[in-house]
N, C-alpha and C positions, 0 to 999 in steps of 0.2 A: 508431260514431265514426270520424272520420278518423284515420289513423295519424300519430303524432307523430314527426317526423324532426328529428334534432339534429346539429349540427356543432360540435365543439370539439377543439382540439389544444393541449395545454399547452406544446408546444415551438414553437408558431407565435405570433409577437409580435402578430398581429392578434387573437388570442384571450387571450393572457396576456402582460402586459408589466410588468416586464422579464422576459427569459428566465431560467429557473433560480432559484437561490437568491437571496435579497434581503437587502440590508443593512438593519439595523434602522432604523426611522424613515422609510423610503421607502414609497410607496404601490404596491400591486399592482393593476393594472387587469385585471379578468377579464371576458371577454365570451363569450357562447354564442349561436349562431344556431339558431332554431327555425322550423319552417314554419307555426306557428299563433300566433294572438293568445291567449296563455294567461298564467297566473301562474307566474313562475319565481323561485325563491329559492336562495340559496347557504347551505348548511350548513357553517359554519366551526368546526372542532374545534381548540382551542388545545392547547399542549403539556401542560397540566394536565388535559386531557380534558374541560374545560368547553366547551360549544359555543354558538355564536351563529347565529341564523337571520336572514339578511339578504335583504330583498326587492330584486330587481334591476330597474333601470330599463329600460323598453322603448323601442325605436327601430324605426320601420318602414323596411325596405330596399326599394330600387327593384325588386329581383327577386321581390318578394312575400313574402319571409321577414321575420322579426323578429329583431332583435339585442337581447339583454338584457345589461346591463353593470353593474358595480359596482366601486368603488375601495375597497380594504382598507388601512386605516392600520396599519402594523406597529410603531408606536411602543412599544407595550406587549406585543408578541407574540414575544419572542425564543424560538427553539426550532423544533421541527417543527410546522408547521401542516398540517392535513389538511382537505380540502374535497370536496364533491360537490354536484350540482345536484338540486333538487326541482322537478318540473314538474307543475303542477296544472291539469287541464282538466276543469272541472265537478266531478264526483264521482270522476274518475279521477286517480290520482297515480302517476307513475313517477319513476325516478331516473336520473341520468347520472353515471357515475363513471369511474375509471381502468379500463384493460383488466385482465382477470383475471391477466395476467402481472405487473402492477404496474410497468410500464416507462414510464409517462407517454406523452405524445403523444396520439394518437387513442384515445378511450375507448370505452365502450359503455353501452347502456341496461340498467337493472336494474328488476325489479318490486319488489324489496326488497333490503335489506342490500348497498348498493353498496360496491365497493372505492373508498376515497377516493384522490384525488390528494394529493400531498405537496409542500410547499415549505419549505425551510430558511430561517429568518430568523436572521441572524448579526450579531455585532459585527465590524467591520472589523479585520483583522490583516494584517501583512505578514511573509512568509517571507523569510529572507535570500537575496539573489541568488546567492551562492556555492552555495547548496543547490539552489534550484529551477531553476537553469540548469546544474546539474552532472550528473555521472554517478557512480554509486556502485559500488564494488567491495567485495563482502562476503567476509570472511575468517573461516573456522573455524580458529582459530589453531593448534591442534595438528597440523593437516593441511596447512598452507601451506608453511612452509619452516623448516628448522633452520639458524640463522645461525651456529652455533658452527663454528670453523675445523676442529675435529677430528670434527664431526658427533656428538659425544657428547650424550646427553639430559640436560638439567638436572634435578638433584634428583629422581630417580625415586621414586614413592610406594610405600609398603609394600603388598604383596599386589596389585600392579598387573601388567599384562601389556604388555611392550614388544615391538613388532614387530621381527623380525630384520632386515628391509630396508625401505627407504622405500616400495617399490613393492608390498608385501604388500596383499592385499585385507583390508578391515576385517571384524571379527567380534566378537560378544559371547560372553562366558562367563557363562551363566545357570544358576540352580538350577531345580528342577522346578516352581517357582511363577512362573518368568519374571523373577525378580529378578537384577540384575547381581551376580555374585560377585566379578569382578575387572575393574576398568576398564582399558581399552586405550589405549596412547599411541604416537604416532609420533615426537614430539619437536619439533614446530614451536614457535617461540618469537618473542618480540618482535624479537630480533636478526635473525631471518629476514625479518621484515616490513621492517625498516630496510634490509636488504641488497637487497630487491626493490622499493624505492620507485621507482627509475628505471624498472623494468619496468611498474609500475602507471601511472606517468605516461605512458610511451610508449604504453600501451594507450588512453589518452585519459580515464581516470578522474581525478577531482579530490577524491573523497570515499572514505574507507575506513570501512566499518561492520564493527566487530569483534564477533563473538559473545563471550559473557562472558569476562572475563580475570581476575576476582578469585579468590583462593584458594578451592579446593574439592577434593573427592576425585575428582570425575568428569573425563572428558575434555571434556565439553561445558560444564561450569561453570554450569549453570542451578540447581545446588544449592549456593548460595554458602556458604562456610565463614567468610570474613572479608572484609568489604567494604573494609577499610582497606589491604589489600596485594594486589599482583599475585601470582598463583599462582607458586610457585618454579619450576615447570617452564617457565613462560613468561618469567620474568625478574624484574626488580625495579621498584619504583616509579620509580627514577631512569632506568631504561631506557624506561619508558613516557613519561616527560617528554622524554627524548631523541628517541624516535620522533615525538612530536607536534611538537617543534621542527624536526627535520629535514624532516618531511612538510610543515609549514607553509612552510618555506623553498622548497619545490618546488611550492607552490600546492595542497597536498593537506590536507584537514581530516580529523579522526578523530572518529567517532561511536561511542559505547559502548552496549552492550546492558545495560539496567538491569532486573534481576530483583528486583522489589519486592513481589510478591504472596506470596512464600514465601522461606524460607532453606533451607539444608541441615540435615538432622538431625545430620550430622557438622559442626557449626559451633560457634563460640565462643558463639553466642547460645542455641542449643538444647543442644548438647554431650551428645548421647545416649550417646556411646561414651567420653566422658572424655578425648578427645584434645587438649583445650585447657585452659589454666590457669584461665580464667574459670569461674565457677559458672553453668552454663547453666540454662535454664528447665526442662529435663527432670530436672535433678538436684535442684532445690529451688524451692519456691514463693516463697522469699525472694530468688531471683535477680533482678537488676535487669532481666532480659529476660523475666521470667515473664508480664507483662501483654501482651507482644507476641503471644502464642499463644492458641489456643482449645482448651483441654483438655476432653474429654468425660468421661473417667475417668482422673484424674491418677495416674501420668504416662504410662500405657501407651496410652491412646486420645486422639487429638487430630486436629483437622481437618488435612487435607493436600491438596496439589494433585492433583486427580483420583484421590484415594485412594492415591497413591504415598507410602508412609510415610517415605521419605528426603527429602521436600520438604514439611515442615510449613508450613501457611499462617500468615500473620501478620495482625494487626489493624492495617491501614495507618493508621487514624485515631487510634490510641492515641498520646497526647501524647509519651511518651518515644521511641516509634518515629519519629514525625514529626520530632522535634527532631534525633535522631541522623542520619536519612537526608537531611532537607531543610532544616529551619528554622534550626537553631543555627549560630553562626559555626563554621566548620571542619567543617560537615556533610559527609556522604559526597558529595553531588553537588557541593558547593563544592570539596571537596578535589580531585576528579578534573578538574573544569573548570579550576581554578587550575593544575593540572599539564599542561593542554593540550587536554582534550576540548572539542569544539565543539558537542556535542549528545548527545541520548540517544534510543535506541529503547526504548520501554516494552514489555517482554515481557508477553504475555497481558493486554493493556489491558482486556479484558472482565472480568478478575478484580479490577481495581482500581476503587475507588469514584471516582465523578466528582469528589468533593470533593478526594480525594488528588491526582488528575491536575491539577486547577485550582491547588492549592497548589504542586505541583511546578513547573508552568509559570510561575507568578508568580515563584517564587524563582529558577528557572533564568534567566529574563530579567533579573532584578536582578543576577545574577552576570555575565551576558554577554548583552546585548540582541541580539547577532548570532548567538545559538545557535538550535538547532532541536530540536523535540520530535516524534518519530515514534511512532505507536502501532501495535502489532501487532493488527490487526483483520482477520478472515477474511471478513467480509461487507460489504455496503453500509453504510458507517459513518454515513450520514445518518439512517437509520431503525433502527439497531441496537437490539435489545432483548436484554439479558442479565440473567439471574436476575430475570426479570419486570419489569425497569425499563428505560424508554427512556433511552438514553444521550445525553450532551450533548457528544460528541466534537468536533463541527464548528461549535459555536455561537460560537466566538471566544475562550473562556477556557481551552481545553484543547489539542488537538493541532494542530500545524502541517501534519502529513502522516500518512498511514496506509499500511500495506502493502497494495498493490492486488491482493489475491488474486482478486477478481471479474474484473478485467481479464485476469489470467493464464488463468483458466478460459475466457473468451470467445476469447482468442487461440488457445489450443490447439484448442478446438472448431471454430473457423473454418478454420484451416489444415489440420486433419485431415478437414474436410468433414462434421463432425457437425452443424453449423448452417450455413445459407446466409448470404450477405452481408446480406440484409435483417434477419435475426435478429441478426447481429453488430452491425449498425448500431444497431438498437433498444436493444441491451444497453449499448453504449458511450455512446450518447446519453442513456440513463437516468442513468448515473453523472454525465455532463456536466451534466445538468439538476439533479441532486440535490445536488451538492457546491458549496460556495462556490468561485468561480473560483480564488482564491488557493490553496486547498487542492487542488483538482483539478490545477492546474499543478505542485503540489508532491508529488503522490502518488508513493510508492515503487513504480515500475512493475517488478514482478518477473516473471521467467519460470521461476525456480528459486530455492530456498533450502535451508537445512539441514533443513527440515521437509517437503520435497517430493522426488519422484523427479527425477533429472537430466533436463533438458529434452530432451537428445538421446535418452535412453531413452524418454521419453514419446512422442517423434516416431518411434519405431521405428528410430532410427539414420539417418533420411532427411535428408540435408544440404539438399536442395531445400526441405523444409518448414521446417528451421531458418532458412534464409535469409529466408523469408517472415515468420516470426514475429519475427525480429530487425529487419527493415525496419519492421514495425508498431511494435515496442517503441521504436525510435529515432526514429520520426516522429510518434507520438501525444504529446499534452501529458502532462507528468509527468517524473519523474526516473528514467531507465533504470537498472536495477540488475543487475549481473553477479555471479553466484555463482561464486566462485573455481573455476577449472578448466573452467567451461562453455566459455570461449573456447579452451581447449586440446582440446576434444572429449571430456572425461570423460563416461563413462556410469555409471549406477548406479540401482538401484531404491530401495526404501524404506530408511530408517535400519536398519543402518549403511552400506549400499552407496552412499548419496548423500553420504557423508562421506569419500570416498577421499582419499589424499594427492595433492597437485598433481604432475602428471607432468613434472617438470623434464627438459628435453632429449628428451622423448618426446611433444611436443605434436603435434596434428594441424595441420599447416602450412596446409592449405587452409581449415579452419575459422578458424584464427587470422587469416589474411589477410582473410577476410570481416569478422570482428569489427573489425579495425583500420580497414578502409575505411569501414564503416557508422558507426562511432563518430566517426571524423574528420569525416564528412559532417555528422553531428548537431552536433558541436562548432563547425563553421564556419558554420552557418546560424542566424542569430538568429530567423528565422521559426519554426524547429522548436523553439526554446526558449520563445518567448513568444507565438506566434500563436494566434488563435482557431481553433476547429475547426468544420468543416462536413462532413457525410458524405452521399454520394449512393448511390442504388441504380440499377443498370443491368441487372445479370445476377446470377443466384444465386451465381456463382463469382467475381465481380469486386467487390472492395472498393475504394471511391474515397474518399480523404480530401482535404480542402482546408484548409491552414493559411494564415492571413492575419495579417500584422503590418505596420502602417504602410504600407499600400498595396502591399506585396509578397506574392505568393502562391506557395505550393509545393503541387503536386498529386501525391498518391501513389496509384498504381493497382496493384492486386495481383490476379493470377490464381491461384487455388488449385486449378485443375483440370488434368488431363492433356491438355486440348484447346487448340488455338489459339483466341483470341478476337478478334473484330473490334470496333474501338472507334469506328466511324464514326457511331454513334448518340450519342456524348457531346456534351454541350452546350458544351464548351470550344472556343475559337477561338484562332488565332494560332500562333506558332512558339515552341517550348519546347526547352530543353536538359535532357537527362536527367543529373542531377547525379552519378549513380553510374557510368554508362557513357560519358558525354560525347557521346552521340548527339543529333542534332537531330531533333525531332519536329514536323512541320508538320501541324496538324489541318485547315488550310484546303485543302490540296492532296491529301492522301493518306488512303486507308483504312488506319488504323493497326492492325497485328496485334500482339497480345500473345502471346508464346510460352507453352507450358505451364509452369506454376509460375514465371512471370516477373513482373517488376515494373518500374515506372517511378517515378522521383522527379523531378518536372518543375518547372523554374523558367522563367517566361515571358521570352522574349527580346524579342518584339514582337507 
């Protein structure tokens, strides 16, 4: 039999239209080109795993090939659709599906068990402009700034460890089982953030994301003790309101970290150690909070976050829990939003039921329609499976934005030379294809957080690589996020080294200047905030992005190698200005050389 040859590219509008995720109710036109007159069908797998076998219509092409097409109505198909092609030639049957990397674009032939392509069908939503066009500054409160005039630490906790000086390296005091014996504190507080608002504004950030600030026994506060009050070491509820008001007057919004999958064991809800007046679930099955928790052998055995017994899990859909946190008048989320918070980052979103996130989002938008909901997700959120369930994060009723850890991985791997520009392009374009555009443009584009090694440490202290990764972070779609101290050149490995105190008056000035300049460029260019994305491949070491908005283009070219690169093979024509260096680049007259580890950010003059 003659060989069957197939052409399909899910990222090419001549094969799939529209590109990427699709708003519910719209039709998806899917076409595939085959070199033979055979029977071709589309196997369409709905979100509920039920599948439809759809015969595709044939059209003869002038080049001797055949084009098979079908239009898929998405009116009743919200969620993740998966599909592949079945090609039947007499008694022979083969399949055409996604590539084995599951990155979309050009696929491959399978004899059986094809990897399906994926497309998200979503309900249209809008993310607030202040967020999706902004820049986030993440603060780990204890380590940022002590705003007290005498530098004394607020309300030190019993059996805690206070560092002798602000510049001490962080450390943990643990028992032989690895459990924290004494929590460590530097003394950063809300007054310190208020004191540094002008600094944050001068940096170019207009959003502050705070790691948890509610009362708890730890320095990180992911083991909440009381959702109703600010931890005494950080300040007071009134100081939080003051922070939000002053920040808002300077054009800065505050986003809170919401820990809703667990509480602390040392909390008024669980009260394992009797440190609160309330009767906790650990103390009595008659406690009003008893139904919140899942006990295995009361009271000593209970479900906890990753088996860490000081963070007992909760049943997020228990009515009294939902009322307290979300639904009732004066609920926790209403309380803090009324005090000035403009949104929430949901810690470990994978641990939260879809229904909880949906209820949370609905109530949050009722309180403030201009608020934003971010989810901590470490993988591609469009096809995420957690606890054997496909998640519904991006379908319109849940998250506005996710923590873009996949992009962080791709950026690091590219600038360090672990993947070439073609693989980098494929991975970024896969996210671009998978996410609804509004969410892709709202993704929290991180290169470091309190859960990762410091970016300068990851890059082996090499400033030339940091510059490249920052250029990409600031020119790709999404919301660039700066982890406090990265702009000052802080280094640090895994926790607790990545949570050092901010080095006030000891910043790396060269790194700081670069941050200021590239952030300013991002903030001044509407194309970089709103533009569509196109990527090109020319050389394994050269990454080329093109951002387009309302007829204006900005082209970003990056060389991640120690060699000079000649750009005379580029398809671009005309005269451009490099927005970073102010150099004039004329592609019509010159062979353009890109220096080792150099970059251009080009705006066309003529």
